N, CA, C and O atoms as a printed pandas DataFrame, in Angstrom:
     atom_number atom_name residue_name chain_id  residue_number  x_coord  y_coord  z_coord
0              1         N          MET        A               1   90.078   48.375  -61.263
1              2        CA          MET        A               1   91.411   48.824  -60.982
2              3         C          MET        A               1   91.502   50.320  -61.255
3              4         O          MET        A               1   90.781   50.842  -62.106
4              5         N          ILE        A               2   92.371   51.004  -60.546
5              6        CA          ILE        A               2   92.529   52.447  -60.703
6              7         C          ILE        A               2   93.822   52.717  -61.460
7              8         O          ILE        A               2   94.882   52.209  -61.097
8              9         N          GLU        A               3   93.724   53.527  -62.520
9             10        CA          GLU        A               3   94.870   53.871  -63.356
10            11         C          GLU        A               3   94.813   55.353  -63.686
11            12         O          GLU        A               3   93.760   55.982  -63.585
12            13         N          THR        A               4   95.960   55.908  -64.084
13            14        CA          THR        A               4   95.989   57.259  -64.628
14            15         C          THR        A               4   95.791   57.130  -66.136
15            16         O          THR        A               4   96.564   56.456  -66.815
16            17         N          VAL        A               5   94.749   57.781  -66.654
17            18        CA          VAL        A               5   94.383   57.654  -68.064
18            19         C          VAL        A               5   94.310   59.025  -68.728
19            20         O          VAL        A               5   94.232   60.057  -68.061
20            21         N          VAL        A               6   94.337   59.006  -70.049
21            22        CA          VAL        A               6   94.038   60.194  -70.847
22            23         C          VAL        A               6   92.645   59.973  -71.407
23            24         O          VAL        A               6   92.377   58.963  -72.059
24            25         N          ALA        A               7   91.756   60.932  -71.145
25            26        CA          ALA        A               7   90.359   60.758  -71.551
26            27         C          ALA        A               7   89.857   61.976  -72.314
27            28         O          ALA        A               7   90.234   63.110  -72.022
28            29         N          LEU        A               8   89.006   61.721  -73.290
29            30        CA          LEU        A               8   88.303   62.774  -74.011
30            31         C          LEU        A               8   86.916   62.883  -73.404
31            32         O          LEU        A               8   86.157   61.915  -73.388
32            33         N          LEU        A               9   86.591   64.070  -72.905
33            34        CA          LEU        A               9   85.297   64.308  -72.278
34            35         C          LEU        A               9   84.384   65.072  -73.222
35            36         O          LEU        A               9   84.831   65.959  -73.949
36            37         N          MET        A              10   83.105   64.725  -73.207
37            38        CA          MET        A              10   82.085   65.528  -73.876
38            39         C          MET        A              10   81.259   66.164  -72.762
39            40         O          MET        A              10   80.618   65.475  -71.969
40            41         N          ILE        A              11   81.291   67.490  -72.723
41            42        CA          ILE        A              11   80.615   68.234  -71.666
42            43         C          ILE        A              11   79.434   68.979  -72.286
43            44         O          ILE        A              11   79.608   69.765  -73.217
44            45         N          VAL        A              12   78.239   68.729  -71.766
45            46        CA          VAL        A              12   77.022   69.387  -72.248
46            47         C          VAL        A              12   76.412   70.140  -71.071
47            48         O          VAL        A              12   76.121   69.555  -70.027
48            49         N          ASN        A              13   76.225   71.438  -71.252
49            50        CA          ASN        A              13   75.675   72.297  -70.192
50            51         C          ASN        A              13   76.435   72.120  -68.877
51            52         O          ASN        A              13   75.827   71.960  -67.819
52            53         N          ASN        A              14   77.764   72.150  -68.952
53            54        CA          ASN        A              14   78.659   72.040  -67.786
54            55         C          ASN        A              14   78.526   70.721  -67.022
55            56         O          ASN        A              14   78.805   70.675  -65.823
56            57         N          GLU        A              15   78.107   69.657  -67.694
57            58        CA          GLU        A              15   77.983   68.337  -67.086
58            59         C          GLU        A              15   78.649   67.313  -68.009
59            60         O          GLU        A              15   78.404   67.307  -69.216
60            61         N          ILE        A              16   79.492   66.448  -67.434
61            62        CA          ILE        A              16   80.164   65.420  -68.237
62            63         C          ILE        A              16   79.136   64.381  -68.663
63            64         O          ILE        A              16   78.542   63.701  -67.826
64            65         N          LYS        A              17   78.934   64.266  -69.968
65            66        CA          LYS        A              17   77.962   63.309  -70.506
66            67         C          LYS        A              17   78.633   62.031  -71.006
67            68         O          LYS        A              17   78.032   60.957  -70.985
68            69         N          GLU        A              18   79.875   62.155  -71.453
69            70        CA          GLU        A              18   80.557   60.985  -72.019
70            71         C          GLU        A              18   82.051   61.130  -71.788
71            72         O          GLU        A              18   82.585   62.239  -71.801
72            73         N          HIS        A              19   82.726   60.001  -71.575
73            74        CA          HIS        A              19   84.179   59.993  -71.433
74            75         C          HIS        A              19   84.722   58.751  -72.114
75            76         O          HIS        A              19   84.178   57.655  -71.982
76            77         N          ARG        A              20   85.813   58.950  -72.846
77            78        CA          ARG        A              20   86.426   57.852  -73.600
78            79         C          ARG        A              20   87.925   57.830  -73.356
79            80         O          ARG        A              20   88.580   58.872  -73.396
80            81         N          ILE        A              21   88.465   56.655  -73.106
81            82        CA          ILE        A              21   89.914   56.490  -72.982
82            83         C          ILE        A              21   90.529   56.667  -74.361
83            84         O          ILE        A              21   89.999   56.180  -75.359
84            85         N          GLN        A              22   91.659   57.374  -74.405
85            86        CA          GLN        A              22   92.357   57.597  -75.664
86            87         C          GLN        A              22   93.683   56.842  -75.640
87            88         O          GLN        A              22   94.590   57.178  -74.878
88            89         N          ILE        A              23   93.780   55.818  -76.485
89            90        CA          ILE        A              23   94.970   54.972  -76.552
90            91         C          ILE        A              23   95.540   55.033  -77.967
91            92         O          ILE        A              23   94.803   54.944  -78.948
92            93         N          ASP        A              24   96.855   55.185  -78.059
93            94        CA          ASP        A              24   97.534   55.171  -79.355
94            95         C          ASP        A              24   97.630   53.720  -79.817
95            96         O          ASP        A              24   98.229   52.900  -79.121
96            97         N          PRO        A              25   97.056   53.382  -80.971
97            98        CA          PRO        A              25   97.075   51.976  -81.424
98            99         C          PRO        A              25   98.478   51.451  -81.735
99           100         O          PRO        A              25   98.708   50.242  -81.690
100          101         N          LYS        A              26   99.421   52.348  -82.050
101          102        CA          LYS        A              26  100.781   51.905  -82.372
102          103         C          LYS        A              26  101.543   51.477  -81.125
103          104         O          LYS        A              26  102.222   50.450  -81.128
104          105         N          THR        A              27  101.431   52.267  -80.056
105          106        CA          THR        A              27  102.194   51.980  -78.841
106          107         C          THR        A              27  101.355   51.286  -77.782
107          108         O          THR        A              27  101.898   50.741  -76.821
108          109         N          ASN        A              28  100.031   51.301  -77.946
109          110        CA          ASN        A              28   99.095   50.711  -76.998
110          111         C          ASN        A              28   99.199   51.360  -75.609
111          112         O          ASN        A              28   99.001   50.706  -74.585
112          113         N          LYS        A              29   99.518   52.679  -75.603
113          114        CA          LYS        A              29   99.608   53.440  -74.360
114          115         C          LYS        A              29   98.651   54.616  -74.439
115          116         O          LYS        A              29   98.216   54.997  -75.526
116          117         N          TYR        A              30   98.319   55.197  -73.278
117          118        CA          TYR        A              30   97.446   56.364  -73.244
118          119         C          TYR        A              30   98.135   57.510  -73.971
119          120         O          TYR        A              30   99.341   57.709  -73.823
120          121         N          SER        A              31   97.358   58.277  -74.770
121          122        CA          SER        A              31   97.974   59.258  -75.651
122          123         C          SER        A              31   97.204   60.572  -75.681
123          124         O          SER        A              31   96.039   60.612  -76.076
124          125         N          MET        A              32   97.871   61.651  -75.256
125          126        CA          MET        A              32   97.285   62.981  -75.350
126          127         C          MET        A              32   97.175   63.390  -76.815
127          128         O          MET        A              32   96.252   64.115  -77.188
128          129         N          LYS        A              33   98.099   62.935  -77.641
129          130        CA          LYS        A              33   98.070   63.229  -79.078
130          131         C          LYS        A              33   96.775   62.704  -79.709
131          132         O          LYS        A              33   96.121   63.414  -80.473
132          133         N          MET        A              34   96.411   61.461  -79.386
133          134        CA          MET        A              34   95.183   60.882  -79.940
134          135         C          MET        A              34   93.953   61.608  -79.393
135          136         O          MET        A              34   92.953   61.763  -80.094
136          137         N          CYS        A              35   94.034   62.046  -78.148
137          138        CA          CYS        A              35   92.919   62.760  -77.543
138          139         C          CYS        A              35   92.684   64.094  -78.254
139          140         O          CYS        A              35   91.546   64.432  -78.580
140          141         N          LEU        A              36   93.752   64.846  -78.494
141          142        CA          LEU        A              36   93.614   66.136  -79.177
142          143         C          LEU        A              36   93.122   65.956  -80.612
143          144         O          LEU        A              36   92.362   66.780  -81.121
144          145         N          LYS        A              37   93.555   64.888  -81.252
145          146        CA          LYS        A              37   93.080   64.575  -82.604
146          147         C          LYS        A              37   91.569   64.288  -82.584
147          148         O          LYS        A              37   90.827   64.774  -83.437
148          149         N          GLY        A              38   91.128   63.495  -81.602
149          150        CA          GLY        A              38   89.708   63.193  -81.457
150          151         C          GLY        A              38   88.900   64.429  -81.104
151          152         O          GLY        A              38   87.766   64.581  -81.558
152          153         N          LYS        A              39   89.473   65.311  -80.298
153          154        CA          LYS        A              39   88.794   66.557  -79.916
154          155         C          LYS        A              39   88.581   67.446  -81.134
155          156         O          LYS        A              39   87.493   67.990  -81.322
156          157         N          ARG        A              40   89.609   67.596  -81.962
157          158        CA          ARG        A              40   89.482   68.410  -83.177
158          159         C          ARG        A              40   88.395   67.849  -84.088
159          160         O          ARG        A              40   87.577   68.597  -84.623
160          161         N          TYR        A              41   88.394   66.524  -84.259
161          162        CA          TYR        A              41   87.381   65.893  -85.105
162          163         C          TYR        A              41   85.982   66.127  -84.542
163          164         O          TYR        A              41   85.064   66.473  -85.286
164          165         N          ALA        A              42   85.813   65.940  -83.234
165          166        CA          ALA        A              42   84.503   66.110  -82.604
166          167         C          ALA        A              42   84.017   67.551  -82.717
167          168         O          ALA        A              42   82.836   67.786  -82.973
168          169         N          GLU        A              43   84.913   68.513  -82.530
169          170        CA          GLU        A              43   84.519   69.919  -82.614
170          171         C          GLU        A              43   84.094   70.305  -84.030
171          172         O          GLU        A              43   83.234   71.167  -84.211
172          173         N          ARG        A              44   84.691   69.673  -85.020
173          174        CA          ARG        A              44   84.324   69.982  -86.413
174          175         C          ARG        A              44   82.992   69.357  -86.808
175          176         O          ARG        A              44   82.277   69.899  -87.651
176          177         N          THR        A              45   82.655   68.226  -86.208
177          178        CA          THR        A              45   81.454   67.518  -86.633
178          179         C          THR        A              45   80.240   67.765  -85.747
179          180         O          THR        A              45   79.114   67.539  -86.190
180          181         N          GLU        A              46   80.431   68.227  -84.502
181          182        CA          GLU        A              46   79.301   68.496  -83.602
182          183         C          GLU        A              46   78.559   69.744  -84.048
183          184         O          GLU        A              46   79.171   70.709  -84.507
184          185         N          THR        A              47   77.248   69.724  -83.914
185          186        CA          THR        A              47   76.438   70.872  -84.318
186          187         C          THR        A              47   75.760   71.562  -83.137
187          188         O          THR        A              47   75.177   72.631  -83.320
188          189         N          GLY        A              48   75.813   70.999  -81.952
189          190        CA          GLY        A              48   75.165   71.581  -80.780
190          191         C          GLY        A              48   75.888   72.822  -80.293
191          192         O          GLY        A              48   77.093   72.966  -80.501
192          193         N          SER        A              49   75.162   73.713  -79.648
193          194        CA          SER        A              49   75.756   74.972  -79.201
194          195         C          SER        A              49   76.331   74.882  -77.787
195          196         O          SER        A              49   77.260   75.622  -77.466
196          197         N          ASN        A              50   75.814   74.008  -76.942
197          198        CA          ASN        A              50   76.270   73.917  -75.561
198          199         C          ASN        A              50   77.186   72.718  -75.335
199          200         O          ASN        A              50   77.301   72.222  -74.214
200          201         N          ILE        A              51   77.839   72.253  -76.405
201          202        CA          ILE        A              51   78.708   71.077  -76.303
202          203         C          ILE        A              51   80.165   71.531  -76.309
203          204         O          ILE        A              51   80.581   72.331  -77.147
204          205         N          GLU        A              52   80.925   71.003  -75.358
205          206        CA          GLU        A              52   82.351   71.309  -75.254
206          207         C          GLU        A              52   83.107   69.988  -75.141
207          208         O          GLU        A              52   82.607   69.032  -74.547
208          209         N          HIS        A              53   84.301   69.935  -75.706
209          210        CA          HIS        A              53   85.146   68.743  -75.608
210          211         C          HIS        A              53   86.432   69.123  -74.893
211          212         O          HIS        A              53   86.961   70.217  -75.091
212          213         N          GLN        A              54   86.935   68.210  -74.057
213          214        CA          GLN        A              54   88.117   68.505  -73.275
214          215         C          GLN        A              54   88.942   67.239  -73.093
215          216         O          GLN        A              54   88.395   66.162  -72.855
216          217         N          CYS        A              55   90.257   67.371  -73.204
217          218        CA          CYS        A              55   91.171   66.263  -72.946
218          219         C          CYS        A              55   91.741   66.439  -71.544
219          220         O          CYS        A              55   92.173   67.531  -71.175
220          221         N          ILE        A              56   91.739   65.358  -70.765
221          222        CA          ILE        A              56   92.302   65.417  -69.417
222          223         C          ILE        A              56   93.155   64.183  -69.148
223          224         O          ILE        A              56   92.955   63.115  -69.728
224          225         N          LYS        A              57   94.109   64.374  -68.249
225          226        CA          LYS        A              57   94.884   63.244  -67.722
226          227         C          LYS        A              57   94.474   63.146  -66.269
227          228         O          LYS        A              57   94.713   64.068  -65.489
228          229         N          SER        A              58   93.859   62.034  -65.902
229          230        CA          SER        A              58   93.281   61.903  -64.572
230          231         C          SER        A              58   93.284   60.449  -64.126
231          232         O          SER        A              58   93.439   59.535  -64.936
232          233         N          LYS        A              59   93.111   60.253  -62.832
233          234        CA          LYS        A              59   92.919   58.901  -62.326
234          235         C          LYS        A              59   91.485   58.480  -62.616
235          236         O          LYS        A              59   90.566   59.299  -62.607
236          237         N          ALA        A              60   91.314   57.201  -62.871
237          238        CA          ALA        A              60   89.987   56.683  -63.174
238          239         C          ALA        A              60   89.896   55.227  -62.748
239          240         O          ALA        A              60   90.887   54.498  -62.730
240          241         N          GLU        A              61   88.685   54.827  -62.407
241          242        CA          GLU        A              61   88.411   53.424  -62.152
242          243         C          GLU        A              61   88.130   52.793  -63.508
243          244         O          GLU        A              61   87.179   53.173  -64.192
244          245         N          VAL        A              62   88.946   51.843  -63.889
245          246        CA          VAL        A              62   88.904   51.256  -65.227
246          247         C          VAL        A              62   88.494   49.795  -65.120
247          248         O          VAL        A              62   88.872   49.101  -64.176
248          249         N          GLU        A              63   87.715   49.331  -66.099
249          250        CA          GLU        A              63   87.371   47.916  -66.149
250          251         C          GLU        A              63   87.724   47.354  -67.518
251          252         O          GLU        A              63   87.672   48.057  -68.528
252          253         N          LEU        A              64   88.082   46.078  -67.533
253          254        CA          LEU        A              64   88.412   45.390  -68.779
254          255         C          LEU        A              64   87.152   44.816  -69.399
255          256         O          LEU        A              64   86.330   44.207  -68.714
256          257         N          ASN        A              65   87.009   45.013  -70.689
257          258        CA          ASN        A              65   85.895   44.424  -71.424
258          259         C          ASN        A              65   86.254   43.002  -71.832
259          260         O          ASN        A              65   87.405   42.584  -71.708
260          261         N          ILE        A              66   85.287   42.279  -72.306
261          262        CA          ILE        A              66   85.498   40.886  -72.707
262          263         C          ILE        A              66   86.480   40.782  -73.880
263          264         O          ILE        A              66   87.156   39.765  -74.035
264          265         N          ASP        A              67   86.560   41.843  -74.714
265          266        CA          ASP        A              67   87.477   41.824  -75.858
266          267         C          ASP        A              67   88.874   42.327  -75.510
267          268         O          ASP        A              67   89.732   42.420  -76.388
268          269         N          GLY        A              68   89.116   42.655  -74.229
269          270        CA          GLY        A              68   90.430   43.101  -73.791
270          271         C          GLY        A              68   90.609   44.610  -73.766
271          272         O          GLY        A              68   91.618   45.102  -73.259
272          273         N          SER        A              69   89.650   45.353  -74.303
273          274        CA          SER        A              69   89.742   46.806  -74.272
274          275         C          SER        A              69   89.358   47.321  -72.883
275          276         O          SER        A              69   88.768   46.598  -72.081
276          277         N          LYS        A              70   89.702   48.576  -72.618
277          278        CA          LYS        A              70   89.420   49.178  -71.317
278          279         C          LYS        A              70   88.375   50.273  -71.464
279          280         O          LYS        A              70   88.332   50.974  -72.475
280          281         N          THR        A              71   87.535   50.413  -70.449
281          282        CA          THR        A              71   86.572   51.509  -70.397
282          283         C          THR        A              71   86.617   52.152  -69.017
283          284         O          THR        A              71   86.987   51.525  -68.024
284          285         N          ILE        A              72   86.230   53.417  -68.990
285          286        CA          ILE        A              72   86.197   54.150  -67.731
286          287         C          ILE        A              72   84.883   53.845  -67.032
287          288         O          ILE        A              72   83.802   54.035  -67.591
288          289         N          LYS        A              73   84.995   53.375  -65.813
289          290        CA          LYS        A              73   83.810   53.134  -64.997
290          291         C          LYS        A              73   83.459   54.393  -64.208
291          292         O          LYS        A              73   82.288   54.745  -64.061
292          293         N          LYS        A              74   84.513   55.076  -63.695
293          294        CA          LYS        A              74   84.296   56.293  -62.912
294          295         C          LYS        A              74   85.556   57.127  -62.957
295          296         O          LYS        A              74   86.650   56.602  -62.751
296          297         N          LEU        A              75   85.425   58.440  -63.226
297          298        CA          LEU        A              75   86.552   59.365  -63.159
298          299         C          LEU        A              75   86.788   59.776  -61.714
299          300         O          LEU        A              75   85.846   59.958  -60.944
300          301         N          ILE        A              76   88.051   59.919  -61.361
301          302        CA          ILE        A              76   88.408   60.407  -60.031
302          303         C          ILE        A              76   89.064   61.774  -60.235
303          304         O          ILE        A              76   90.265   61.864  -60.489
304          305         N          LEU        A              77   88.270   62.823  -60.122
305          306        CA          LEU        A              77   88.753   64.182  -60.336
306          307         C          LEU        A              77   89.259   64.746  -59.023
307          308         O          LEU        A              77   88.538   64.770  -58.025
308          309         N          GLU        A              78   90.490   65.194  -59.031
309          310        CA          GLU        A              78   91.086   65.751  -57.803
310          311         C          GLU        A              78   91.442   67.203  -57.986
311          312         O          GLU        A              78   91.952   67.835  -57.061
């Protein structure tokens, strides 16, 4: 299914290596606040020099996991 999500991207050498949906556990909705919090944490703990983190709101192809959580199958960047 295609949804508009808030995702935290890990970009290495100008290539997206990882993307994670950011959901607020209190409201169970996509959250830019949680994404920025995760970005700050990642930037403080990462030691690589060519690693960048970015929060985006974008359409994505999403799939449901067996435990009910959602993961990004493919980002749709426009």
